[in-house]
N, C-alpha and C positions, 0 to 999 in steps of 0.2 A: 121057762123064758126068765129071765130077770128084766126088772123097770129098766136099768139101764140101757140093755140092749134092745130093750122094746121101741124105747126112747128113740135111741141112735137109729133103728128101722124105720121108724116115721120120717126123722129129719132129713135119713137118706132119700127117701121115697117121696116127701114134697118137694126135697131140692130137685131128684130127678125129673118131677113132674114142669115146675118149672123152668127148667133147661127145656124138657119137650116142646111147651108151650111159647118158650121166647125163637126156637128153632122155626116154628111155626110162622110165626109173626115175621122172620127171616125171610123164609120161603115164598110166606103171601104177600108182604107189605107192599103196600101201591108204590111208594116213594124210597128214593134210598137214604134219606136219612132214618126212616122207620129200620130200614134195616139194619144201620148202624148202631141205634139204638138194642135193638135184638143184641146182636152182638157183644155188646157193650155191657148189657143185661145178662147174657150167658157167660161170660167172663166174671164177671162177680160174683155169678152161682159157682165159676168151677174153682174158683178163689177160695168161698166159703166151705165148697166140699173137698177140700185140699188142706185146711185148716181143722175141719173137722178128722178127718185120718189123720193129721200130726197128734189131736189130743188123743183120740184111740187108741194110737201105736205109743203113742208117749217119746216120738220120732223130732229131735227141732229141724232136721233136715227138712221134713217137708214145711215149715215153717218158712225157710230158706226160697223153698220153689216158690210156694205162694207169693212170698215179696217180688220174688223176681220177675214171675207171670202178672205180677199187678202191676209192677211197673212196663212190662212190654206192651199190657193189655191198654193201657195209659196212654202211652208213644203211640201205638196204633191208633186208637179213637181220635187221638188228635192230629195223628196225618191225615186219617181219611175226612176228618170233619172240614180240614182245611181243604183237602183236592174238591169235595163237594162244594164248598164255599166259592172257589175259584170259579168251578164249574158253573156254578148259577151265576154269578157276575159274570163270565163271560157270555153268558146265556140272553143275559139281560142288557147288554153292550152292543149285542150281534142284530137288536130289532129297534128299529127307530121308535119315534114318536108317536106315529102312526100305524105303526106292526107293521109294516112291510120287513121284511128282510132285505140287509144289506147283501 
């Protein structure tokens, strides 16, 4: 086994382990914001994996896929963050000063 192949296997294994732990955080996260951050972290790691695959296969098409995936995951994160922010503001407005629900 060559040194480069061993390094590739270690990098892929550690990245897969990171995706697994992010998936656990997504499933067990107590708040929606933590779940959103877990999805964002998984997206970053998938972009890294696709970039590594592009490097290994020496094919630029995979880099195009990684860039497009990165743009879509950025838009996804912004949309869900705005939704959660608006949801939190609406919940705060529905409570009065003394804590009674209107």
